[in-house]
C-alpha positions in Angstrom: -73.9 -62.9 136.4 -76.4 -63.2 133.4 -74.6 -66.3 132.2 -74.7 -67.8 135.7 -78.5 -67.0 136.0 -79.3 -68.4 132.6 -77.3 -71.6 133.1 -79.2 -72.2 136.4 -82.6 -71.9 134.7 -83.3 -68.2 135.5 -83.4 -66.7 132.0 -85.9 -64.0 132.9 -83.6 -62.3 135.6 -80.6 -63.1 133.3 -82.3 -60.8 130.6 -82.9 -58.1 133.1 -79.2 -58.1 134.2 -77.8 -58.2 130.6 -80.1 -55.4 129.7 -78.8 -53.3 132.6 -75.2 -54.0 131.4 -76.3 -53.0 127.8 -77.8 -49.8 129.0 -74.6 -49.0 130.9 -72.5 -49.8 128.0 -74.5 -47.6 125.8 -74.3 -44.7 128.2 -70.5 -45.0 128.4 -70.2 -45.2 124.6 -72.3 -42.1 124.3 -70.2 -40.3 126.8 -67.1 -41.2 125.0 -68.1 -40.6 121.5 -70.7 -37.9 121.7 -70.7 -36.5 125.4 -72.9 -36.7 128.4 -76.4 -37.8 127.9 -79.0 -35.1 128.6 -82.4 -36.1 130.1 -84.0 -39.4 130.6 -82.2 -42.3 129.1 -83.0 -45.9 128.3 -81.7 -48.5 125.7 -83.9 -47.2 122.9 -83.0 -43.5 123.4 -79.3 -44.1 123.8 -79.3 -46.5 120.9 -81.1 -44.0 118.6 -78.8 -41.1 119.6 -75.7 -43.3 118.8 -77.0 -44.3 115.5 -78.0 -40.9 114.6 -74.5 -39.7 115.3 -73.2 -42.5 113.1 -71.3 -44.2 116.0 -72.3 -47.6 114.5 -73.9 -49.2 111.7 -77.7 -49.9 111.1 -77.1 -53.6 111.7 -75.7 -52.9 115.2 -78.5 -50.5 116.0 -81.1 -53.2 115.0 -79.3 -55.9 117.1 -79.3 -53.5 120.1 -82.9 -52.8 119.6 -83.7 -56.5 119.8 -81.7 -56.9 123.0 -83.6 -53.9 124.4 -86.9 -55.4 123.5 -85.9 -58.7 125.3 -84.9 -56.7 128.4 -88.2 -54.7 128.3 -90.3 -57.9 128.0 -88.4 -59.4 131.0 -88.7 -56.2 133.1 -92.4 -55.6 132.3 -93.7 -59.1 132.9 -94.2 -60.4 129.4 -92.4 -63.5 130.3 -93.9 -65.6 127.6 -92.1 -63.5 125.0 -88.7 -64.1 126.6 -87.0 -67.1 124.9 -84.1 -68.7 127.0 -81.9 -69.3 123.9 -82.4 -65.6 122.9 -81.3 -64.5 126.2 -78.2 -66.7 126.1 -77.2 -65.1 122.8 -78.1 -61.6 124.1 -75.8 -62.1 127.1 -73.0 -63.3 124.9 -73.4 -60.5 122.5 -73.7 -57.8 125.1 -70.5 -59.2 127.0 -68.4 -58.9 123.8 -69.7 -55.4 123.0 -69.5 -54.0 126.5 -65.9 -55.4 127.0 -64.6 -53.4 124.0 -66.6 -50.3 125.1 -65.2 -50.5 128.6 -61.7 -51.1 127.4 -61.9 -48.0 125.2 -63.4 -45.8 128.0 -60.7 -47.1 130.4 -58.0 -46.4 128.0 -59.3 -42.7 127.7 -59.3 -42.3 131.5 -55.7 -43.3 131.8 -54.5 -41.0 129.2 -52.2 -38.4 130.8 -53.4 -34.9 131.2 -51.9 -32.2 128.7 -49.3 -30.3 130.8 -49.8 -26.6 131.0 -46.3 -25.6 129.8 -43.7 -26.8 127.4 -41.2 -27.2 130.4 -43.7 -29.5 132.2 -44.0 -31.5 129.0 -40.3 -31.9 128.6 -40.1 -33.0 132.3 -42.7 -35.6 131.8 -40.9 -36.9 128.6 -37.6 -37.1 130.6 -39.1 -39.0 133.5 -40.9 -41.4 131.1 -37.7 -42.3 129.4 -35.7 -43.0 132.6 
């Protein structure tokens, strides 16, 4: 959606949409790697928490902060600070990052539950090989 908006000359709303996707992806990553977020969240708080937990590098943290700044400028009416080319790069970078985060979270949600007994585990192994 952000790409569509940007391509059609609406780079400010594109920055807002891309920022919402970024925040959602950070929240999912936090849930997966650290656990549920407690309290108010936002791009900066989530990003700081993920960096502090050493989930990703300083350079990824810095890039995420830049994307968060672009989103905040768009959302708070500082439109003169929002560069259309930066929004395009932001949307591309977030799409790549969020796809890998969602794929990892989806894989975790499809992981089978641990059976309560060894007999149930053996039954699951037998049915999986048939």
